[in-house]
C-alpha positions in Angstrom: 7.3 21.6 4.6 5.3 25.1 4.4 9.2 26.3 3.7 9.7 23.9 0.7 12.3 20.9 0.9 14.8 19.5 -1.3 14.3 15.4 -1.2 11.4 13.8 0.0 11.9 9.9 0.6 9.2 7.9 1.4 7.2 4.7 0.1 4.5 5.0 -2.6 2.0 4.2 -0.1 3.1 7.3 2.5 3.9 9.8 -0.2 0.3 9.3 -1.8 -1.2 9.5 2.1 0.8 12.9 2.2 0.1 14.3 -1.2 -3.8 13.1 -0.3 -3.7 15.3 2.8 -2.1 18.4 1.3 0.9 18.0 3.3 3.0 17.4 0.0 2.6 19.2 -3.0 4.2 18.6 -6.6 3.8 21.5 -7.9 7.4 22.7 -8.9 9.1 19.0 -8.6 11.8 18.7 -11.4 12.8 15.3 -10.4 10.8 11.7 -9.0 13.4 9.3 -8.6 12.0 5.4 -8.0 14.7 3.2 -6.8 14.0 -0.4 -6.4 11.6 -0.4 -9.3 11.3 -4.1 -9.3 10.4 -4.6 -5.6 7.8 -1.5 -5.5 5.8 -3.3 -8.3 6.5 -6.6 -6.9 5.0 -5.5 -3.3 1.9 -4.3 -5.0 3.0 -0.7 -5.5 1.9 0.0 -8.7 -1.2 1.9 -8.5 0.3 4.0 -5.9 3.5 4.7 -8.2 0.2 5.8 -11.0 -1.3 7.8 -8.9 1.6 9.9 -7.2 2.8 10.3 -11.1 -0.5 12.0 -12.0 0.1 14.4 -9.6 3.9 15.3 -11.1 4.3 18.8 -13.1 4.8 18.0 -16.7 8.2 18.9 -17.2 9.4 16.7 -14.1 11.7 14.0 -15.1 11.1 10.8 -13.8 13.7 7.8 -13.1 13.4 4.4 -12.6 16.2 2.0 -11.4 16.5 -1.7 -11.0 18.6 -4.4 -10.9 16.4 -6.5 -12.4 14.2 -5.3 -15.6 10.7 -7.5 -15.7 8.1 -7.2 -18.3 6.5 -5.1 -15.9 8.9 -2.6 -15.6 9.2 -2.2 -19.2 5.4 -1.8 -19.2 5.3 0.8 -16.7 8.4 2.6 -18.6 6.7 2.6 -21.6 3.3 4.3 -19.7 4.9 6.7 -17.8 8.1 7.9 -19.4 8.6 9.9 -23.1 11.8 9.3 -24.8 13.5 7.2 -22.4 17.0 6.3 -22.1 18.1 2.9 -21.3 21.4 1.9 -19.4 21.8 -1.9 -19.2 24.8 -3.5 -17.7 25.7 -7.0 -18.1 26.1 -9.2 -15.1 30.1 -9.7 -16.2 30.5 -6.1 -16.2 28.9 -5.8 -13.3 31.4 -4.3 -10.2 31.2 -3.4 -6.7 34.7 -2.0 -6.3 35.4 1.2 -6.2 37.1 4.6 -5.1 35.5 6.6 -2.0 37.3 9.8 -0.9 35.6 11.1 2.3 38.0 14.3 2.5 
């Protein structure tokens, strides 16, 4: 990774381990995305997530995604996000119908 990468995907524990070993530097990171936030919290990754976020640059945009919004996610968002935007979709409006064009 000495030449830099565009995307890194990993569990919070593995990402933190790579940071601790100086294999991953986040100095120029622009976006940090935590998908399935509810799952990450329920599996006990909260401390790892907070540690990773402590290494992020000041201007890095943090995005949290979850199908279920729990009190823990709301509290995490209050602690970590600055001026967050919420996008909430009611169950009745939720659809998996879509058009995919592979050409």
